A tleap script that builds the chain and sets N, CA, C and O, in Angstrom:
source leaprc.protein.ff14SB
mol = sequence {
  NMET PRO GLU SER ASN ASP VAL PHE GLU ILE
  MET ARG THR THR ARG ALA MET ARG ARG LEU
  LYS PRO ASP PRO VAL PRO ASP GLU LEU ILE
  HIE LYS ILE LEU GLU ALA GLY ILE CYS ALA
  ALA SER GLY GLY ASN ARG GLN PRO TRP ARG
  PHE LEU VAL LEU LYS ASP GLN GLU ILE LYS
  LYS LYS VAL GLN ALA TYR TYR LYS ARG ALA
  PHE ASP GLU VAL VAL GLY PRO ARG TYR LEU
  SER SER ALA PRO PRO PRO GLY SER SER THR
  GLY ARG TYR ARG ARG GLN HIE SER ALA CVAL
}
set mol.1.N position { 2.053 29.709 -28.692 }
set mol.1.CA position { 1.344 30.804 -29.553 }
set mol.1.C position { 1.989 31.263 -30.346 }
set mol.1.O position { 3.030 31.801 -29.969 }
set mol.2.N position { 1.659 31.254 -31.764 }
set mol.2.CA position { 2.790 32.197 -32.476 }
set mol.2.C position { 2.612 33.683 -31.792 }
set mol.2.O position { 1.573 33.904 -31.170 }
set mol.3.N position { 3.562 34.642 -31.896 }
set mol.3.CA position { 3.515 35.775 -31.672 }
set mol.3.C position { 2.348 36.793 -32.628 }
set mol.3.O position { 1.847 37.833 -32.200 }
set mol.4.N position { 2.070 36.146 -34.091 }
set mol.4.CA position { 1.826 37.057 -34.879 }
set mol.4.C position { -0.086 36.599 -34.639 }
set mol.4.O position { -0.987 37.021 -35.364 }
set mol.5.N position { -0.245 35.766 -33.572 }
set mol.5.CA position { -1.671 35.751 -33.133 }
set mol.5.C position { -2.337 37.091 -32.899 }
set mol.5.O position { -1.663 37.606 -32.006 }
set mol.6.N position { -3.306 37.920 -33.234 }
set mol.6.CA position { -4.223 38.758 -32.655 }
set mol.6.C position { -4.501 38.853 -31.360 }
set mol.6.O position { -5.036 37.806 -30.995 }
set mol.7.N position { -4.380 39.667 -30.440 }
set mol.7.CA position { -4.283 39.744 -28.942 }
set mol.7.C position { -6.074 39.767 -28.465 }
set mol.7.O position { -6.418 39.361 -27.355 }
set mol.8.N position { -6.992 40.255 -29.398 }
set mol.8.CA position { -8.251 39.789 -28.972 }
set mol.8.C position { -8.769 38.251 -29.564 }
set mol.8.O position { -9.764 37.588 -29.271 }
set mol.9.N position { -7.840 38.034 -30.359 }
set mol.9.CA position { -8.523 36.444 -31.034 }
set mol.9.C position { -7.869 35.650 -29.857 }
set mol.9.O position { -8.436 34.564 -29.735 }
set mol.10.N position { -6.955 35.816 -29.034 }
set mol.10.CA position { -6.650 35.064 -27.903 }
set mol.10.C position { -6.885 35.743 -26.257 }
set mol.10.O position { -6.536 35.245 -25.187 }
set mol.11.N position { -7.443 36.761 -26.458 }
set mol.11.CA position { -8.352 36.777 -25.123 }
set mol.11.C position { -9.495 36.158 -25.589 }
set mol.11.O position { -9.856 35.208 -24.894 }
set mol.12.N position { -10.151 36.401 -26.523 }
set mol.12.CA position { -11.568 35.166 -26.576 }
set mol.12.C position { -11.676 33.843 -26.976 }
set mol.12.O position { -12.713 33.298 -27.356 }
set mol.13.N position { -10.250 33.191 -26.853 }
set mol.13.CA position { -10.023 31.457 -27.230 }
set mol.13.C position { -9.508 31.270 -26.018 }
set mol.13.O position { -9.707 30.108 -25.661 }
set mol.14.N position { -8.784 32.064 -25.024 }
set mol.14.CA position { -8.296 31.334 -24.161 }
set mol.14.C position { -9.162 30.974 -22.924 }
set mol.14.O position { -10.095 31.751 -22.721 }
set mol.15.N position { -9.009 29.852 -21.989 }
set mol.15.CA position { -9.802 29.526 -20.867 }
set mol.15.C position { -8.665 29.194 -20.061 }
set mol.15.O position { -7.512 28.850 -20.323 }
set mol.16.N position { -9.350 29.404 -18.943 }
set mol.16.CA position { -8.760 29.118 -17.160 }
set mol.16.C position { -8.117 27.894 -17.759 }
set mol.16.O position { -8.264 27.349 -18.853 }
set mol.17.N position { -7.378 27.630 -16.740 }
set mol.17.CA position { -6.101 27.015 -16.802 }
set mol.17.C position { -6.653 25.747 -15.374 }
set mol.17.O position { -5.673 26.139 -14.741 }
set mol.18.N position { -7.100 25.007 -14.707 }
set mol.18.CA position { -7.357 24.525 -13.774 }
set mol.18.C position { -6.390 23.407 -13.269 }
set mol.18.O position { -6.455 23.197 -12.057 }
set mol.19.N position { -5.343 22.515 -14.112 }
set mol.19.CA position { -4.248 21.877 -13.645 }
set mol.19.C position { -3.113 22.138 -14.888 }
set mol.19.O position { -3.377 21.939 -16.073 }
set mol.20.N position { -2.077 22.521 -14.493 }
set mol.20.CA position { -0.821 22.487 -15.218 }
set mol.20.C position { -0.060 21.331 -15.593 }
set mol.20.O position { -0.365 20.229 -15.138 }
set mol.21.N position { 0.757 21.457 -16.263 }
set mol.21.CA position { 1.529 20.272 -16.410 }
set mol.21.C position { 2.950 20.691 -15.563 }
set mol.21.O position { 3.486 21.778 -15.347 }
set mol.22.N position { 3.258 19.437 -15.229 }
set mol.22.CA position { 4.185 19.281 -14.297 }
set mol.22.C position { 5.793 19.762 -14.717 }
set mol.22.O position { 6.673 19.989 -13.887 }
set mol.23.N position { 5.951 19.858 -16.204 }
set mol.23.CA position { 6.845 19.877 -16.801 }
set mol.23.C position { 7.838 21.154 -16.532 }
set mol.23.O position { 7.280 22.167 -16.111 }
set mol.24.N position { 9.064 21.199 -16.706 }
set mol.24.CA position { 9.594 22.038 -16.474 }
set mol.24.C position { 9.763 23.381 -17.485 }
set mol.24.O position { 10.158 23.327 -18.650 }
set mol.25.N position { 9.304 24.790 -16.636 }
set mol.25.CA position { 9.508 25.366 -17.762 }
set mol.25.C position { 10.703 26.459 -18.383 }
set mol.25.O position { 11.325 27.237 -17.659 }
set mol.26.N position { 10.875 26.353 -19.784 }
set mol.26.CA position { 12.410 26.582 -19.851 }
set mol.26.C position { 12.850 27.922 -19.534 }
set mol.26.O position { 12.021 28.814 -19.354 }
set mol.27.N position { 14.082 28.129 -19.453 }
set mol.27.CA position { 14.848 29.418 -18.815 }
set mol.27.C position { 14.467 30.590 -19.855 }
set mol.27.O position { 14.091 31.739 -19.619 }
set mol.28.N position { 14.682 29.942 -21.065 }
set mol.28.CA position { 14.406 31.206 -22.390 }
set mol.28.C position { 12.769 31.542 -22.395 }
set mol.28.O position { 12.262 32.457 -23.045 }
set mol.29.N position { 12.052 30.611 -21.535 }
set mol.29.CA position { 10.451 31.235 -21.895 }
set mol.29.C position { 10.261 32.058 -20.338 }
set mol.29.O position { 9.462 32.994 -20.345 }
set mol.30.N position { 10.807 31.809 -19.319 }
set mol.30.CA position { 10.378 31.961 -18.383 }
set mol.30.C position { 11.320 33.684 -18.450 }
set mol.30.O position { 10.905 34.467 -17.595 }
set mol.31.N position { 12.127 34.072 -19.088 }
set mol.31.CA position { 13.184 35.612 -19.101 }
set mol.31.C position { 12.373 36.093 -20.309 }
set mol.31.O position { 12.543 37.302 -20.463 }
set mol.32.N position { 11.485 35.513 -21.289 }
set mol.32.CA position { 10.035 36.240 -21.973 }
set mol.32.C position { 9.369 36.838 -21.537 }
set mol.32.O position { 9.075 38.009 -21.772 }
set mol.33.N position { 8.811 35.774 -20.434 }
set mol.33.CA position { 7.650 36.043 -19.844 }
set mol.33.C position { 7.787 37.047 -18.870 }
set mol.33.O position { 6.690 37.501 -18.545 }
set mol.34.N position { 8.762 37.568 -18.274 }
set mol.34.CA position { 9.113 38.540 -17.570 }
set mol.34.C position { 9.611 39.565 -17.911 }
set mol.34.O position { 9.685 40.545 -17.170 }
set mol.35.N position { 10.017 39.525 -19.027 }
set mol.35.CA position { 10.376 40.825 -20.180 }
set mol.35.C position { 9.007 41.208 -20.504 }
set mol.35.O position { 8.567 42.117 -19.801 }
set mol.36.N position { 8.538 40.927 -21.037 }
set mol.36.CA position { 6.527 41.214 -21.279 }
set mol.36.C position { 5.921 41.930 -20.208 }
set mol.36.O position { 5.301 42.992 -20.268 }
set mol.37.N position { 6.211 41.124 -19.089 }
set mol.37.CA position { 5.756 41.933 -17.568 }
set mol.37.C position { 6.319 42.991 -17.237 }
set mol.37.O position { 5.678 43.805 -16.573 }
set mol.38.N position { 7.788 43.285 -17.644 }
set mol.38.CA position { 8.676 44.355 -17.221 }
set mol.38.C position { 8.164 45.380 -18.213 }
set mol.38.O position { 8.139 46.490 -17.681 }
set mol.39.N position { 7.683 45.397 -19.660 }
set mol.39.CA position { 7.074 46.035 -19.935 }
set mol.39.C position { 5.468 46.606 -20.134 }
set mol.39.O position { 4.902 47.432 -20.851 }
set mol.40.N position { 5.206 45.935 -19.375 }
set mol.40.CA position { 3.795 46.192 -18.944 }
set mol.40.C position { 3.586 47.668 -18.075 }
set mol.40.O position { 4.164 48.063 -17.062 }
set mol.41.N position { 2.659 48.218 -18.794 }
set mol.41.CA position { 2.204 49.816 -18.715 }
set mol.41.C position { 1.606 49.634 -17.018 }
set mol.41.O position { 0.882 48.737 -16.586 }
set mol.42.N position { 2.315 51.066 -16.117 }
set mol.42.CA position { 1.340 51.036 -14.857 }
set mol.42.C position { 0.891 52.406 -14.460 }
set mol.42.O position { 1.157 53.261 -15.305 }
set mol.43.N position { 0.444 52.716 -13.676 }
set mol.43.CA position { 0.424 53.956 -13.186 }
set mol.43.C position { 1.143 54.770 -12.984 }
set mol.43.O position { 1.857 54.482 -12.024 }
set mol.44.N position { 1.486 56.294 -13.671 }
set mol.44.CA position { 2.167 57.281 -13.579 }
set mol.44.C position { 3.791 56.656 -14.237 }
set mol.44.O position { 4.844 57.288 -14.142 }
set mol.45.N position { 3.654 55.389 -14.846 }
set mol.45.CA position { 5.147 54.618 -15.102 }
set mol.45.C position { 6.135 54.293 -14.472 }
set mol.45.O position { 7.323 54.067 -14.702 }
set mol.46.N position { 5.468 54.303 -13.642 }
set mol.46.CA position { 6.021 54.048 -11.876 }
set mol.46.C position { 7.064 52.472 -12.020 }
set mol.46.O position { 8.216 52.497 -11.587 }
set mol.47.N position { 6.494 51.196 -12.659 }
set mol.47.CA position { 6.857 50.032 -12.618 }
set mol.47.C position { 7.703 49.119 -11.521 }
set mol.47.O position { 8.784 48.533 -11.470 }
set mol.48.N position { 6.318 49.404 -10.503 }
set mol.48.CA position { 7.116 48.027 -9.580 }
set mol.48.C position { 6.978 47.250 -9.426 }
set mol.48.O position { 6.775 46.842 -8.283 }
set mol.49.N position { 6.989 46.635 -10.277 }
set mol.49.CA position { 7.110 45.033 -10.426 }
set mol.49.C position { 8.031 44.366 -9.510 }
set mol.49.O position { 9.154 44.805 -9.754 }
set mol.50.N position { 8.056 43.834 -8.926 }
set mol.50.CA position { 9.006 42.403 -8.279 }
set mol.50.C position { 8.740 40.986 -8.447 }
set mol.50.O position { 8.064 40.438 -7.576 }
set mol.51.N position { 9.231 40.206 -9.579 }
set mol.51.CA position { 9.287 39.131 -9.713 }
set mol.51.C position { 9.797 37.900 -8.661 }
set mol.51.O position { 10.956 38.107 -8.302 }
set mol.52.N position { 9.287 36.834 -8.159 }
set mol.52.CA position { 10.353 35.678 -7.459 }
set mol.52.C position { 9.629 34.547 -8.915 }
set mol.52.O position { 8.570 34.159 -9.410 }
set mol.53.N position { 11.508 34.430 -9.074 }
set mol.53.CA position { 10.807 32.435 -9.978 }
set mol.53.C position { 11.480 31.771 -9.365 }
set mol.53.O position { 12.685 31.986 -9.232 }
set mol.54.N position { 10.776 30.675 -8.777 }
set mol.54.CA position { 11.415 29.127 -7.850 }
set mol.54.C position { 11.105 28.377 -8.775 }
set mol.54.O position { 10.108 28.382 -9.497 }
set mol.55.N position { 12.287 27.492 -8.741 }
set mol.55.CA position { 12.120 25.772 -9.360 }
set mol.55.C position { 12.125 25.266 -8.282 }
set mol.55.O position { 10.989 24.803 -8.176 }
set mol.56.N position { 12.850 24.966 -7.085 }
set mol.56.CA position { 12.954 24.372 -6.610 }
set mol.56.C position { 11.777 23.802 -5.713 }
set mol.56.O position { 11.287 24.783 -5.154 }
set mol.57.N position { 11.198 22.812 -5.380 }
set mol.57.CA position { 9.571 22.525 -4.727 }
set mol.57.C position { 9.773 22.687 -3.197 }
set mol.57.O position { 8.783 22.796 -2.474 }
set mol.58.N position { 10.748 22.700 -2.800 }
set mol.58.CA position { 11.230 22.490 -1.282 }
set mol.58.C position { 11.093 24.483 -1.020 }
set mol.58.O position { 10.396 24.962 -0.126 }
set mol.59.N position { 11.480 24.886 -1.486 }
set mol.59.CA position { 11.879 26.244 -1.006 }
set mol.59.C position { 10.422 26.845 -1.948 }
set mol.59.O position { 10.051 27.883 -1.400 }
set mol.60.N position { 9.548 26.518 -3.127 }
set mol.60.CA position { 8.142 26.605 -2.935 }
set mol.60.C position { 7.146 26.839 -1.929 }
set mol.60.O position { 6.429 27.791 -1.621 }
set mol.61.N position { 7.410 25.145 -1.330 }
set mol.61.CA position { 6.772 25.134 -0.414 }
set mol.61.C position { 6.780 25.422 0.927 }
set mol.61.O position { 6.016 25.068 1.826 }
set mol.62.N position { 8.158 26.405 0.930 }
set mol.62.CA position { 8.251 27.077 1.950 }
set mol.62.C position { 7.520 28.858 1.414 }
set mol.62.O position { 6.592 29.365 2.045 }
set mol.63.N position { 7.951 29.313 0.604 }
set mol.63.CA position { 7.258 29.876 -0.099 }
set mol.63.C position { 5.650 30.365 0.195 }
set mol.63.O position { 5.062 31.384 0.558 }
set mol.64.N position { 5.342 29.024 -0.184 }
set mol.64.CA position { 3.719 28.815 0.031 }
set mol.64.C position { 3.193 29.165 1.311 }
set mol.64.O position { 2.140 29.801 1.350 }
set mol.65.N position { 3.778 28.838 2.360 }
set mol.65.CA position { 3.110 28.593 3.166 }
set mol.65.C position { 3.480 30.254 3.886 }
set mol.65.O position { 2.513 30.733 4.479 }
set mol.66.N position { 4.368 30.861 3.879 }
set mol.66.CA position { 4.284 32.346 3.622 }
set mol.66.C position { 2.904 33.100 3.465 }
set mol.66.O position { 2.226 33.732 4.275 }
set mol.67.N position { 2.703 32.741 1.850 }
set mol.67.CA position { 1.810 33.555 1.489 }
set mol.67.C position { 0.617 33.220 1.368 }
set mol.67.O position { -0.263 33.841 0.772 }
set mol.68.N position { 0.499 31.805 2.163 }
set mol.68.CA position { -1.053 31.238 2.552 }
set mol.68.C position { -1.390 32.069 3.812 }
set mol.68.O position { -2.458 32.661 3.970 }
set mol.69.N position { -0.298 32.048 4.747 }
set mol.69.CA position { -0.078 32.718 6.031 }
set mol.69.C position { -0.888 34.455 5.935 }
set mol.69.O position { -1.809 34.948 6.586 }
set mol.70.N position { -0.137 34.929 4.957 }
set mol.70.CA position { -0.555 36.495 4.882 }
set mol.70.C position { -1.824 36.297 4.511 }
set mol.70.O position { -2.505 36.723 5.444 }
set mol.71.N position { -2.740 35.757 3.399 }
set mol.71.CA position { -3.633 35.958 2.818 }
set mol.71.C position { -4.635 35.374 3.733 }
set mol.71.O position { -5.837 35.565 3.546 }
set mol.72.N position { -3.999 34.378 5.123 }
set mol.72.CA position { -5.589 34.068 5.883 }
set mol.72.C position { -5.764 34.794 6.775 }
set mol.72.O position { -6.832 34.725 7.383 }
set mol.73.N position { -4.811 35.695 7.138 }
set mol.73.CA position { -4.261 36.736 8.049 }
set mol.73.C position { -5.033 38.092 7.731 }
set mol.73.O position { -5.897 38.536 8.487 }
set mol.74.N position { -4.603 38.779 6.418 }
set mol.74.CA position { -4.502 39.653 6.186 }
set mol.74.C position { -5.229 39.997 4.806 }
set mol.74.O position { -5.432 41.157 4.445 }
set mol.75.N position { -5.579 38.929 4.114 }
set mol.75.CA position { -6.246 39.375 2.899 }
set mol.75.C position { -7.583 38.618 2.462 }
set mol.75.O position { -8.427 38.913 1.617 }
set mol.76.N position { -7.468 37.487 3.383 }
set mol.76.CA position { -9.288 36.542 3.127 }
set mol.76.C position { -9.932 37.909 3.927 }
set mol.76.O position { -10.528 38.844 3.393 }
set mol.77.N position { -9.658 37.747 5.209 }
set mol.77.CA position { -11.007 38.661 5.876 }
set mol.77.C position { -11.173 39.805 5.648 }
set mol.77.O position { -12.045 40.472 6.206 }
set mol.78.N position { -10.433 40.217 4.853 }
set mol.78.CA position { -10.929 41.448 4.331 }
set mol.78.C position { -12.223 41.189 2.778 }
set mol.78.O position { -13.270 41.805 2.582 }
set mol.79.N position { -11.653 40.168 2.003 }
set mol.79.CA position { -12.685 39.814 1.475 }
set mol.79.C position { -14.059 38.995 1.504 }
set mol.79.O position { -14.931 38.825 0.652 }
set mol.80.N position { -13.901 38.541 2.865 }
set mol.80.CA position { -14.652 37.921 3.719 }
set mol.80.C position { -15.641 39.005 3.759 }
set mol.80.O position { -16.828 38.914 3.449 }
set mol.81.N position { -15.161 39.798 4.078 }
set mol.81.CA position { -16.425 40.613 5.085 }
set mol.81.C position { -17.005 41.738 4.159 }
set mol.81.O position { -17.993 42.423 4.420 }
set mol.82.N position { -16.256 41.811 3.073 }
set mol.82.CA position { -16.579 42.823 1.328 }
set mol.82.C position { -18.327 42.178 0.999 }
set mol.82.O position { -18.853 41.086 1.217 }
set mol.83.N position { -18.766 43.315 0.456 }
set mol.83.CA position { -19.810 42.295 -0.329 }
set mol.83.C position { -19.347 41.582 -1.474 }
set mol.83.O position { -18.151 41.591 -1.765 }
set mol.84.N position { -20.494 40.748 -2.385 }
set mol.84.CA position { -19.899 40.290 -3.370 }
set mol.84.C position { -19.859 41.121 -4.580 }
set mol.84.O position { -20.689 42.028 -4.624 }
set mol.85.N position { -18.981 40.975 -5.659 }
set mol.85.CA position { -19.238 41.765 -6.382 }
set mol.85.C position { -20.253 41.709 -7.303 }
set mol.85.O position { -20.876 40.652 -7.401 }
set mol.86.N position { -20.580 42.775 -8.093 }
set mol.86.CA position { -22.172 42.793 -8.634 }
set mol.86.C position { -22.559 41.730 -9.345 }
set mol.86.O position { -21.965 41.778 -10.422 }
set mol.87.N position { -23.225 40.836 -9.288 }
set mol.87.CA position { -23.985 39.727 -10.332 }
set mol.87.C position { -23.580 38.748 -9.466 }
set mol.87.O position { -24.020 37.673 -9.874 }
set mol.88.N position { -23.002 38.631 -8.551 }
set mol.88.CA position { -22.597 37.206 -7.923 }
set mol.88.C position { -23.628 37.427 -6.580 }
set mol.88.O position { -24.085 38.362 -5.923 }
set mol.89.N position { -23.673 36.277 -6.609 }
set mol.89.CA position { -24.779 36.085 -5.183 }
set mol.89.C position { -23.674 35.941 -3.747 }
set mol.89.O position { -22.493 36.220 -3.951 }
set mol.90.N position { -24.099 35.503 -2.315 }
set mol.90.CA position { -22.966 36.062 -1.383 }
set mol.90.C position { -22.619 34.611 -1.315 }
set mol.90.O position { -21.456 34.279 -1.543 }
set mol.91.N position { -23.767 33.477 -0.943 }
set mol.91.CA position { -23.156 31.788 -1.089 }
set mol.91.C position { -22.514 31.740 -2.302 }
set mol.91.O position { -22.510 30.513 -2.397 }
set mol.92.N position { -22.007 32.086 -3.233 }
set mol.92.CA position { -21.089 31.629 -4.153 }
set mol.92.C position { -20.095 32.513 -4.191 }
set mol.92.O position { -19.188 32.046 -4.881 }
set mol.93.N position { -19.767 33.848 -3.668 }
set mol.93.CA position { -18.601 34.564 -3.040 }
set mol.93.C position { -17.940 33.748 -1.823 }
set mol.93.O position { -16.754 33.585 -1.535 }
set mol.94.N position { -18.755 33.433 -1.397 }
set mol.94.CA position { -18.221 33.175 0.150 }
set mol.94.C position { -17.966 31.620 -0.152 }
set mol.94.O position { -17.737 31.028 0.903 }
set mol.95.N position { -17.935 30.729 -1.345 }
set mol.95.CA position { -17.472 29.303 -1.737 }
set mol.95.C position { -16.593 29.645 -2.455 }
set mol.95.O position { -15.727 28.772 -2.521 }
set mol.96.N position { -16.256 31.030 -3.393 }
set mol.96.CA position { -14.988 31.068 -4.505 }
set mol.96.C position { -13.745 31.214 -2.881 }
set mol.96.O position { -12.687 30.621 -2.671 }
set mol.97.N position { -14.390 32.108 -2.138 }
set mol.97.CA position { -13.471 32.560 -1.355 }
set mol.97.C position { -12.953 31.036 -0.339 }
set mol.97.O position { -11.969 31.003 0.399 }
set mol.98.N position { -13.640 30.233 -0.511 }
set mol.98.CA position { -13.200 28.968 0.614 }
set mol.98.C position { -12.599 28.179 -0.366 }
set mol.98.O position { -12.218 27.142 0.176 }
set mol.99.N position { -12.337 28.186 -1.555 }
set mol.99.CA position { -11.517 27.451 -2.257 }
set mol.99.C position { -9.693 27.804 -2.441 }
set mol.99.O position { -8.698 27.092 -2.578 }
set mol.100.N position { -9.938 29.262 -2.356 }
set mol.100.CA position { -8.436 29.665 -2.572 }
set mol.100.C position { -7.670 28.888 -0.731 }
set mol.100.O position { -6.472 28.991 -0.468 }
savepdb mol mol.pdb
quit
């Protein structure tokens, strides 16, 4: 998308992506995205950002296993035991949770 696009137009027209292309992301674009993330506002201007850029598939699989374990053991149970967000049914909330 050209940088001249109105941010509100982008927010209105961008849709969730369920399937991503397998094409590699150019380093220049990765740096641009990270730079934008670093510039994002944070509470108290603390900017506690940490980024992990992985390109090697084997390393990605290893890191994925750690994150999945952390989610399954720590994060997931907290969400599952909490009430669904306003406007969502308990059944839908549980289905979405199990899809993660």
